[in-house]
N, C-alpha and C positions, 0 to 999 in steps of 0.2 A: 734690295727691297723684298724679294721673295724670301730671303733668309729671315728677315725681321718678322714677316707675316707668319712664317713657319714656327718661329720661337713663340710668338703670341698665341697661336693656336695650341701649341703644346702646353703652354702655361695654363690656358683655360681648361684643357683636358686634365691637367694635373691637379688643379685647384680642388675639385670635389674629392679626389682621393686623399689629398692632404687633410682637408676638413674632416673626412671620414676617419682618418687615422688619429686626429686630435680629439675627436668626440669622446672616446673611452677615457682619455686622460682628464677631460673636463668633468665627466660624470664621476670620476674618482675623487676629484676635489669636492664635488657636491656631497658625495657620501661622507667624506671626511668632515665637511662642514656640519652635516646633520649630526654626526657623532659628537663633535665639539659642542654643538648647540644643546644636545641632550644632557651634557655634563654641566651646562650653565656657563660655558665659555663663549659668550656672545661675540666678543671682539675677535676671537680666534676663528669662529664660524664665518664671520663676515670676510675675513682674510681668505679663507678657502673658497668662498663663493666668488670673491673678486678674481681669484686665479682662474676659476672655471669660466667666468664671463670673458676674461681676457683671451682665453684660448678659443672659446666658442660663444660669441656674442648673440647667438640665436638659440641658446639653450634655455628654454622657458623655465625649467625646474630650478636653475641657478638663480634667476631673478625672483621666482616665487619664494624660495627658501631664504634668500637674502632679505626679502621683504619681511618675512616672519622675524628674522633676527633683528632687523632695524626697528620693527615695532616693539619687540621685547626690550630693546635698548632705549625706547622712548622717542625714536625718530619717526614720527608718524608720517611726515611729509615724504621722507625718503622711502618709507615702507610702501606708501601708496604709489609713488613713482615706479617702484619695482613691480608692484602688483599689476599696474596698468601695462607695463612693458611685457610682463609674462602673459597677460591675457591677449595682447596684440599678437604675440608669437603663437599662442595656443589658446584660442577662445574657450575651449572646453574647461580650462582650469578655473574659469569664473563661475561655472555652474554649481550652485549650492555650496559655494566655498565660504564657510563661516568666518575664516580668518580675514578674507578680503572685505566681507560685509561689515564685520566688527571694526575694521580699521577706519572705514568711512564713517561709521556711527560714532566712534570715539573722537575723530577729528571734527565731525560736525557738531558734537556736543561741546567741545572746547571752543569752537568758533561761535556757537550760540551764546555761551557764557560771556564771551568777549564782545557780544553784540555785533559780530560780523555775520549778519543774518543771511546775506546773499551767499557767502561761502558755505554757511551751515546748511542752507536749503539745497545747495548744489550737491553737497556730500550726502545728505539724507535721500535726495532723489536717486543718486547713484546706488545707495544701499538698497533702496526699495526695488530698483530695477534688477539688481542682482538677486534679491530674495523678496519677492512680493508678499510673502506670508510671515514676515518678521514683525511681530506686534510692537517691539521696542522701537523700530524704525518709524512707524507711524506716530507713536507716542512722542518721540523726540522732534519729529517734523512738526507735529501739532503744536508743541511748545514754542518752536521757533516762529510759527505763524502767529501765535497768540502774542508773543513779545512784539512782533512786527505790526500788530494792530489788525490782523485779519482773523477775527473770531470765527467767521463762517468756515473758512478753510481749516482752522484749528479744530473746530467741532467735528468736521467730516473726518479728519485724521484720528481724533480721539475715538469716534464711533468705530472706525475700522480697527483700531488697536484693540478695543474692548471685544469686538466680534472675534478676534483671533485669540485673545487671552483676557478673560474678564476678571482676573484675580489681582490686578495691580491697583492698589488703593490710590496711587498718585495720579493715575489717568483719570479716575473719577473726580479727584480733587481739582485737577486742572480743567477738566471739562465743566465742572461746576463754576469755576471762575470765569470761563469763557461764556457760559450761559448768563452769568451775572452781568457781564459787560454788555450783553445784548438785551438786558432788561427782563430776562426770563428767570425771575427769582424762584418760582416754584420748581422748575427743572434744576436750577442750581442747588436748591436745598436737598432735593432727592439725591443728587450726585454727592454732595458733601456727606450726607448720612450714609450712603453706600460705601464711600471711601473710608469713613470712620469705622464702620462695621468690619470691613475687610482688614483694617489695621488694628483689630482687636480693641476698639474703643480708645486707642492711644492718640489723643488729640494733638499733643504737643508737636510730634514729628510732622504731622500734616500742616499744622499752623505755621511752623518754621519754614516748611517747604513752600507754602503759598506766600509767605512774607518775602522770601528770597525772590520768588517769581514776580511779585508785585513791584519790588524794588527795581528789577530789571526792566519791567514794562515802563515804570516811571522814568527811568534813565533814558530808555529808547524814545519816549515821547519828548523828553527834553532835547535830545539830539535832533529829532525830526523837526521840532519847532525852531531850533537854531538854524537848521538848514533852510527852512522856509523863510526865516527872517533875513538870512544872507542873500537869498534869491531876490527877495523884495528890495533889498538895498541895492543890489546889482542892477535890477530893472530901473529903479529910480535914478541911479547914477547914469545909466545909458540915456534916460530921458533928458537929463540935464545936459549931457554931452551933445545931444542932438539938438539942443536949443529950445526944448519944450519948457514952458514956465512951470514953476512950482505948483503943486496941487493946492487949490484954494479950499480951505475947510468950509463945510456947510455951516450956515448961521442958524 
């Protein structure tokens, strides 16, 4: 028994020294991955980062750089998973890191276009938490709020985006549409005119952009109405199962 305990203690004492000896090799693989990535060899870079992580699963730089490579390869979900792991291992990596912020913004925008608004808003919230001075993050979150039917929150985000960067014509166009849904036609017209001026009086691009946004809003309302209809059917079905009589229409 004493011998077993001694072996266990020796093993614990040896573990840090083994890990310490392996870390230089893991960092070497990270360096090789960065070199491959710089040459456009994304798949090869990921292989090197995988090797580094296998040797040292607590090496934050390996996850961070694999995240960059995955994002470059179009795997946003995988990239964000790696970024989150890197930040858990070394929280300082998230500070003012544009790569991480942009990954959340990109995925959020994709989710927004697919009308996965809960997922989109979660990603935009995360991006804003990482970089509270990113005008694009507020713009995109405002768009998601507008599609979801929350014009008040949308206008607040558009206001914030404009305060950080007042040169994006699309923000004014979308805020104009938000004001319009609230019945503030005067404010809406001012925003449309400002957006048009910033876009060098090229109306077609803004019109097409707003048309696309209006189609998304319309589709979202259709889905929301279908959900409400299904809920009403479910409630009525439960009433009948419970033995309640049919609702008698008013005469």
